[in-house]
N, C-alpha and C positions, 0 to 999 in steps of 0.2 A: 530461575526456570530456563531450562536450553531450549532453543528454538531450532528447529531443523530447517536449515536454509532452502532445502528442496520444497518444503511446505509453503514458504514464504514465496519462492518462485512460481509454484503451481497457482497460488492464490492470485498473484499479480497477472498471470497469463489468463485466469478466468475472468478477473476484472477487465482486461484489455479486450477480451472476446465479447463480453457483454456490453461493455459502455464504450469501447473504442477510445478515441482521444480524450473523451470525457472522464475516463478512468482515473486520471491525475487528479482532476478536480474533486472526483469523489474520494479518492484516497485522502486528498488534503483536507476535505471536509471532516472526514473521520478524526483525522489529527486533531482538528480544532475543536471537535466535540468532546473527545476524550481528554484534551488539555484543559478545557473548561470544567470538566467535571473532577479533575484532580486525581484521576486514576493512574498512577506511574505506569503500572505493568501493562495496561491497556495502551498507553501512550508509546511505550517503548515498541510494541507490537505494531502499532499503526504507523510509526515512523519507519520501521523495517519494511513494511509493506509499501509505503509512499515511495521509499528509495528504490524499492525493486520495480514498481510500477513505472517510475521515471526511467530506469534504466532500460527497461525492456521496450518502453515507448520510443525512446531515443534510438535504441538498435533498430526498431522495425521502421524508423522514419515516417511516423504517421503524418 
């Protein structure tokens, strides 16, 4: 399944707008949840989102 990087970036931006610095923790919680569930596809997507949230958070210097 191909993932559009622009969609990931937009989702990360929306998370940061909604949760502020807590967006990183929220994204990490999602990674943990899907990891325990064993859904590899969802885990890949959650990891992409976490990485982008971390990148954007660092760039905006929360």
